[in-house]
C-alpha positions as CSV (number, residue, x, y, z in Angstrom):
1,M,111.6,111.3,100.1
2,S,111.5,114.2,102.5
3,D,107.8,114.6,101.8
4,L,107.1,111.1,103.0
5,H,105.9,110.8,106.6
6,I,105.9,107.5,108.5
7,R,103.8,107.1,111.6
8,C,102.1,104.5,113.7
9,A,98.4,103.8,112.9
10,G,95.7,104.5,115.4
11,P,92.2,103.3,115.8
12,S,90.9,106.1,113.5
13,D,93.0,104.7,110.7
14,I,91.6,101.2,110.6
15,D,89.0,101.6,107.9
16,T,91.4,103.5,105.7
17,V,94.0,100.8,106.1
18,L,91.5,98.1,105.2
19,R,90.5,99.9,102.0
20,F,94.1,100.5,101.2
21,W,95.0,96.8,101.6
22,R,92.2,95.8,99.2
23,E,93.7,98.1,96.6
24,A,97.4,97.8,97.2
25,A,98.2,94.5,98.9
26,E,98.5,91.1,97.5
27,G,96.4,88.4,99.1
28,T,94.2,88.5,102.1
29,S,94.6,87.4,105.7
30,I,92.0,86.0,108.2
31,S,92.8,89.1,110.3
32,D,92.0,91.6,107.5
33,D,88.9,93.0,109.2
34,H,88.2,95.8,111.6
35,D,88.4,93.7,114.7
36,G,91.7,92.1,113.6
37,V,93.4,95.4,113.0
38,A,91.9,97.0,116.1
39,R,93.4,94.1,118.2
40,L,96.8,94.6,116.6
41,I,96.7,98.4,117.4
42,S,95.4,97.8,120.9
43,R,98.0,95.1,121.7
44,D,101.0,96.8,120.0
45,P,100.2,100.5,119.2
46,E,103.6,100.9,117.3
47,A,103.4,97.8,115.1
48,L,101.4,99.1,112.2
49,L,103.4,101.7,110.3
50,L,101.8,104.0,107.7
51,A,103.6,105.9,105.0
52,E,101.8,109.1,104.0
53,R,102.5,111.7,101.3
54,D,100.5,114.9,101.3
55,G,98.1,113.3,103.9
56,R,97.4,110.3,101.6
57,L,98.2,106.8,102.7
58,V,100.8,105.4,100.2
59,G,102.2,102.4,102.1
60,T,102.0,100.1,105.1
61,V,104.0,97.5,107.0
62,I,103.3,95.6,110.2
63,A,106.5,95.4,112.3
64,G,105.5,92.8,114.9
65,F,107.8,91.7,117.8
66,D,106.7,89.2,120.3
67,G,109.9,89.3,122.4
68,W,111.4,86.4,120.4
69,R,110.9,87.1,116.7
70,C,110.7,90.2,114.6
71,S,108.2,89.7,111.8
72,A,107.2,92.0,109.0
73,Y,103.8,91.6,107.4
74,R,101.6,93.5,105.0
75,L,104.3,95.5,103.3
76,A,102.2,97.2,100.6
77,V,102.7,100.3,98.5
78,H,99.9,101.9,96.5
79,P,100.3,101.0,92.8
80,D,100.5,104.7,91.8
81,S,103.4,105.2,94.3
82,R,105.6,102.2,93.6
83,R,109.3,102.5,92.7
84,Q,109.6,105.7,94.7
85,G,111.5,104.3,97.7
86,I,108.4,103.9,99.9
87,A,108.9,100.2,100.5
88,T,112.5,100.9,101.4
89,A,111.5,103.6,103.8
90,L,108.9,101.3,105.5
91,T,111.3,98.4,105.7
92,E,114.0,100.6,107.3
93,A,111.4,102.0,109.8
94,A,110.4,98.4,110.7
95,E,114.0,97.3,111.1
96,A,114.7,100.4,113.3
97,R,111.8,99.4,115.5
98,F,113.1,95.9,115.7
99,V,116.6,97.0,116.7
100,D,115.1,99.4,119.3
101,L,113.2,96.5,120.8
102,G,116.3,94.3,121.0
103,G,115.5,92.1,118.0
104,R,118.3,90.1,116.4
105,R,116.8,88.9,113.1
106,A,113.8,90.0,111.0
107,D,111.5,87.6,109.1
108,A,109.2,88.7,106.4
109,M,106.0,86.9,105.4
110,V,105.9,87.0,101.6
111,L,103.4,85.3,99.3
112,E,105.0,82.6,97.2
113,A,103.5,83.8,94.0
114,N,104.3,87.5,94.5
115,E,107.5,87.8,92.4
116,Q,107.5,91.6,92.8
117,A,107.6,91.2,96.6
118,H,110.5,88.7,96.3
119,R,112.5,91.3,94.5
120,T,111.6,94.0,97.0
121,W,112.6,92.0,100.0
122,A,115.8,90.7,98.3
123,A,116.8,94.3,97.5
124,A,116.4,95.1,101.2
125,G,118.9,92.3,102.1
126,Y,116.4,89.5,102.9
127,H,116.8,86.0,101.6
128,R,114.5,83.0,101.3
129,E,115.0,80.1,103.6
130,D,113.7,77.1,101.8
131,H,114.1,74.7,104.7
132,W,111.2,76.4,106.6
133,R,107.5,76.2,105.8
134,R,104.7,78.0,107.3
135,W,102.1,75.8,109.0
136,V,98.7,77.4,109.9
137,K,95.6,76.5,111.6
138,P,92.6,78.9,111.8
139,L,91.3,79.3,115.4
140,G,87.7,79.6,116.3
141,P,84.6,79.2,114.2
142,S,85.1,79.2,110.5
């Protein structure tokens, strides 16, 4: 994995990240557009972590911390690069960020139907909490 480089995304990465998510990520989010990712990078320039190999984007994770909760989103690895330790490296980088910021527990947003992601997060030491459910409400015009 020494050839894997993990760095924070910048504004010039936004379009590449959006294309990558369409190919490598499961599901979509209301924030999966240029403005949404730009707001994330502007508000927290170290939250969106990119894994690159030979200058090519092979993985992402959003490691968000609001001062209260550490939340991981959009862990995605390119299909051609899976099972090479990239998700592990990204998870470890997110957790290191959380610890540096004073976080005490990390949560991961994982699609219910994504069994592969369940195995990935479980292998990283995460467990499902069935007594919690996510409640959402879109804001603004639909």
